[in-house]
DRENLUM-79481 format. One record per atom (N, C-alpha, C): atom name; residue number from 1; y, z, x. Coordinates in steps of 0.02 Angstrom, whole numbers, plus 50000, padded with zeros to 5 digits. Example, Ala and Ser with C-alpha at 12.3 -4.5 7.8 and 13.67 -1.06 7.14 Angstrom:
2
+------+-----+-------+-------+-------+
| atom |   n |    c2 |    c3 |    c1 |
+------+-----+-------+-------+-------+
|    N |   1 | 49716 | 50390 | 50660 |
|   CA |   1 | 49775 | 50390 | 50615 |
|    C |   1 | 49835 | 50390 | 50660 |
|    N |   2 | 49888 | 50354 | 50642 |
|   CA |   2 | 49947 | 50357 | 50684 |
|    C |   2 | 50002 | 50394 | 50645 |
+------+-----+-------+-------+-------+
END
This chain:
65
+------+-----+-------+-------+-------+
| atom |   n |    c2 |    c3 |    c1 |
+------+-----+-------+-------+-------+
|    N |   1 | 69557 | 58321 | 59437 |
|   CA |   1 | 69588 | 58372 | 59477 |
|    C |   1 | 69569 | 58373 | 59556 |
|    N |   2 | 69621 | 58373 | 59584 |
|   CA |   2 | 69611 | 58358 | 59671 |
|    C |   2 | 69601 | 58423 | 59709 |
|    N |   3 | 69555 | 58450 | 59739 |
|   CA |   3 | 69537 | 58495 | 59771 |
|    C |   3 | 69559 | 58493 | 59832 |
|    N |   4 | 69571 | 58445 | 59863 |
|   CA |   4 | 69585 | 58428 | 59934 |
|    C |   4 | 69651 | 58495 | 59955 |
|    N |   5 | 69687 | 58505 | 59906 |
|   CA |   5 | 69738 | 58572 | 59931 |
|    C |   5 | 69712 | 58628 | 59935 |
|    N |   6 | 69647 | 58630 | 59908 |
|   CA |   6 | 69613 | 58708 | 59892 |
|    C |   6 | 69557 | 58707 | 59948 |
|    N |   7 | 69526 | 58650 | 59968 |
|   CA |   7 | 69475 | 58666 | 60016 |
|    C |   7 | 69499 | 58647 | 60089 |
|    N |   8 | 69487 | 58699 | 60137 |
|   CA |   8 | 69481 | 58698 | 60205 |
|    C |   8 | 69429 | 58639 | 60232 |
|    N |   9 | 69420 | 58580 | 60260 |
|   CA |   9 | 69378 | 58533 | 60279 |
|    C |   9 | 69343 | 58558 | 60334 |
|    N |  10 | 69318 | 58606 | 60334 |
|   CA |  10 | 69295 | 58657 | 60395 |
|    C |  10 | 69229 | 58683 | 60374 |
|    N |  11 | 69189 | 58714 | 60435 |
|   CA |  11 | 69125 | 58730 | 60434 |
|    C |  11 | 69072 | 58699 | 60362 |
|    N |  12 | 69051 | 58726 | 60329 |
|   CA |  12 | 69007 | 58703 | 60278 |
|    C |  12 | 69049 | 58633 | 60252 |
|    N |  13 | 69103 | 58649 | 60224 |
|   CA |  13 | 69150 | 58601 | 60181 |
|    C |  13 | 69166 | 58544 | 60239 |
|    N |  14 | 69159 | 58545 | 60294 |
|   CA |  14 | 69186 | 58465 | 60342 |
|    C |  14 | 69162 | 58421 | 60322 |
|    N |  15 | 69094 | 58403 | 60300 |
|   CA |  15 | 69073 | 58342 | 60269 |
|    C |  15 | 69090 | 58311 | 60209 |
|    N |  16 | 69121 | 58363 | 60169 |
|   CA |  16 | 69160 | 58324 | 60102 |
|    C |  16 | 69235 | 58288 | 60124 |
|    N |  17 | 69236 | 58294 | 60176 |
|   CA |  17 | 69306 | 58249 | 60197 |
|    C |  17 | 69279 | 58175 | 60206 |
|    N |  18 | 69211 | 58173 | 60210 |
|   CA |  18 | 69202 | 58094 | 60190 |
|    C |  18 | 69177 | 58081 | 60113 |
|    N |  19 | 69221 | 58025 | 60092 |
|   CA |  19 | 69231 | 58016 | 60027 |
|    C |  19 | 69144 | 57997 | 60004 |
|    N |  20 | 69103 | 57974 | 60046 |
|   CA |  20 | 69045 | 57950 | 60040 |
|    C |  20 | 69000 | 58012 | 60038 |
|    N |  21 | 69015 | 58069 | 60079 |
|   CA |  21 | 68969 | 58117 | 60063 |
|    C |  21 | 69002 | 58161 | 60005 |
|    N |  22 | 69052 | 58167 | 59996 |
|   CA |  22 | 69088 | 58215 | 59941 |
|    C |  22 | 69066 | 58176 | 59875 |
|    N |  23 | 69049 | 58100 | 59866 |
|   CA |  23 | 69009 | 58083 | 59812 |
|    C |  23 | 68932 | 58106 | 59793 |
|    N |  24 | 68912 | 58140 | 59839 |
|   CA |  24 | 68832 | 58171 | 59842 |
|    C |  24 | 68844 | 58222 | 59782 |
|    N |  25 | 68905 | 58252 | 59766 |
|   CA |  25 | 68905 | 58311 | 59734 |
|    C |  25 | 68869 | 58306 | 59666 |
|    N |  26 | 68840 | 58363 | 59648 |
|   CA |  26 | 68800 | 58381 | 59580 |
|    C |  26 | 68805 | 58441 | 59554 |
|    N |  27 | 68777 | 58447 | 59497 |
|   CA |  27 | 68787 | 58503 | 59462 |
|    C |  27 | 68720 | 58547 | 59476 |
|    N |  28 | 68732 | 58599 | 59505 |
|   CA |  28 | 68680 | 58654 | 59520 |
|    C |  28 | 68662 | 58706 | 59460 |
|    N |  29 | 68614 | 58696 | 59405 |
|   CA |  29 | 68610 | 58732 | 59362 |
|    C |  29 | 68596 | 58797 | 59368 |
|    N |  30 | 68567 | 58806 | 59421 |
|   CA |  30 | 68532 | 58878 | 59456 |
|    C |  30 | 68613 | 58914 | 59478 |
|    N |  31 | 68655 | 58897 | 59502 |
|   CA |  31 | 68706 | 58913 | 59519 |
|    C |  31 | 68761 | 58912 | 59468 |
|    N |  32 | 68762 | 58872 | 59429 |
|   CA |  32 | 68803 | 58855 | 59376 |
|    C |  32 | 68881 | 58832 | 59399 |
|    N |  33 | 68881 | 58781 | 59459 |
|   CA |  33 | 68932 | 58750 | 59485 |
|    C |  33 | 68909 | 58692 | 59514 |
|    N |  34 | 68950 | 58662 | 59558 |
|   CA |  34 | 68953 | 58588 | 59570 |
|    C |  34 | 68930 | 58624 | 59649 |
|    N |  35 | 68881 | 58569 | 59685 |
|   CA |  35 | 68857 | 58577 | 59747 |
|    C |  35 | 68845 | 58520 | 59782 |
|    N |  36 | 68830 | 58507 | 59847 |
|   CA |  36 | 68817 | 58468 | 59895 |
|    C |  36 | 68751 | 58479 | 59929 |
|    N |  37 | 68715 | 58429 | 59955 |
|   CA |  37 | 68662 | 58435 | 59992 |
|    C |  37 | 68655 | 58492 | 60045 |
|    N |  38 | 68715 | 58490 | 60077 |
|   CA |  38 | 68719 | 58547 | 60143 |
|    C |  38 | 68718 | 58606 | 60125 |
|    N |  39 | 68729 | 58629 | 60072 |
|   CA |  39 | 68727 | 58688 | 60037 |
|    C |  39 | 68783 | 58720 | 60021 |
|    N |  40 | 68844 | 58678 | 60020 |
|   CA |  40 | 68917 | 58692 | 60014 |
|    C |  40 | 68917 | 58685 | 59938 |
|    N |  41 | 68949 | 58741 | 59902 |
|   CA |  41 | 68962 | 58749 | 59829 |
|    C |  41 | 69045 | 58788 | 59811 |
|    N |  42 | 69058 | 58772 | 59748 |
|   CA |  42 | 69119 | 58807 | 59767 |
|    C |  42 | 69114 | 58858 | 59692 |
|    N |  43 | 69126 | 58930 | 59700 |
|   CA |  43 | 69114 | 58964 | 59666 |
|    C |  43 | 69129 | 58963 | 59589 |
|    N |  44 | 69092 | 58980 | 59538 |
|   CA |  44 | 69104 | 58956 | 59473 |
|    C |  44 | 69172 | 58990 | 59443 |
|    N |  45 | 69172 | 59050 | 59466 |
|   CA |  45 | 69237 | 59088 | 59427 |
|    C |  45 | 69290 | 59062 | 59459 |
|    N |  46 | 69298 | 59033 | 59526 |
|   CA |  46 | 69367 | 59003 | 59559 |
|    C |  46 | 69371 | 58935 | 59523 |
|    N |  47 | 69319 | 58899 | 59517 |
|   CA |  47 | 69325 | 58835 | 59486 |
|    C |  47 | 69344 | 58848 | 59415 |
|    N |  48 | 69332 | 58886 | 59373 |
|   CA |  48 | 69352 | 58892 | 59314 |
|    C |  48 | 69426 | 58909 | 59311 |
|    N |  49 | 69445 | 58949 | 59341 |
|   CA |  49 | 69522 | 58992 | 59357 |
|    C |  49 | 69553 | 58908 | 59366 |
|    N |  50 | 69537 | 58878 | 59422 |
|   CA |  50 | 69579 | 58820 | 59442 |
|    C |  50 | 69587 | 58764 | 59394 |
|    N |  51 | 69543 | 58764 | 59350 |
|   CA |  51 | 69534 | 58701 | 59295 |
|    C |  51 | 69577 | 58726 | 59233 |
|    N |  52 | 69575 | 58790 | 59225 |
|   CA |  52 | 69599 | 58824 | 59156 |
|    C |  52 | 69661 | 58843 | 59184 |
|    N |  53 | 69682 | 58863 | 59229 |
|   CA |  53 | 69754 | 58897 | 59236 |
|    C |  53 | 69746 | 58984 | 59228 |
|    N |  54 | 69674 | 59007 | 59204 |
|   CA |  54 | 69666 | 59072 | 59201 |
|    C |  54 | 69659 | 59097 | 59256 |
|    N |  55 | 69702 | 59150 | 59276 |
|   CA |  55 | 69679 | 59187 | 59343 |
|    C |  55 | 69640 | 59244 | 59339 |
|    N |  56 | 69589 | 59247 | 59384 |
|   CA |  56 | 69525 | 59292 | 59389 |
|    C |  56 | 69573 | 59361 | 59410 |
|    N |  57 | 69529 | 59414 | 59358 |
|   CA |  57 | 69564 | 59489 | 59395 |
|    C |  57 | 69493 | 59537 | 59402 |
|    N |  58 | 69512 | 59577 | 59436 |
|   CA |  58 | 69470 | 59631 | 59467 |
|    C |  58 | 69509 | 59693 | 59465 |
|    N |  59 | 69472 | 59738 | 59421 |
|   CA |  59 | 69509 | 59809 | 59424 |
|    C |  59 | 69571 | 59796 | 59401 |
|    N |  60 | 69596 | 59756 | 59363 |
|   CA |  60 | 69664 | 59753 | 59323 |
|    C |  60 | 69713 | 59715 | 59383 |
|    N |  61 | 69692 | 59694 | 59430 |
|   CA |  61 | 69729 | 59669 | 59482 |
|    C |  61 | 69722 | 59590 | 59472 |
|    N |  62 | 69773 | 59538 | 59468 |
|   CA |  62 | 69758 | 59476 | 59479 |
|    C |  62 | 69751 | 59448 | 59534 |
|    N |  63 | 69705 | 59395 | 59549 |
|   CA |  63 | 69675 | 59369 | 59599 |
|    C |  63 | 69711 | 59298 | 59604 |
|    N |  64 | 69731 | 59278 | 59648 |
|   CA |  64 | 69751 | 59190 | 59637 |
|    C |  64 | 69705 | 59154 | 59678 |
|    N |  65 | 69668 | 59109 | 59633 |
|   CA |  65 | 69613 | 59081 | 59665 |
|    C |  65 | 69651 | 59009 | 59694 |
+------+-----+-------+-------+-------+
END
């Protein structure tokens, strides 16, 4: 899945626009998601929603991720 359309490459995510830095991704078992050395990570619930197409709900309201 291409996340470029979902990420604004600014702030903590700015280094991820460099393919060499992006390749430093790792699975952080404590957070339960993917992360990079600079502390950037993707919310595991949002990541799951994006990969499965199942929308996140909160208090019976649909939230588009």
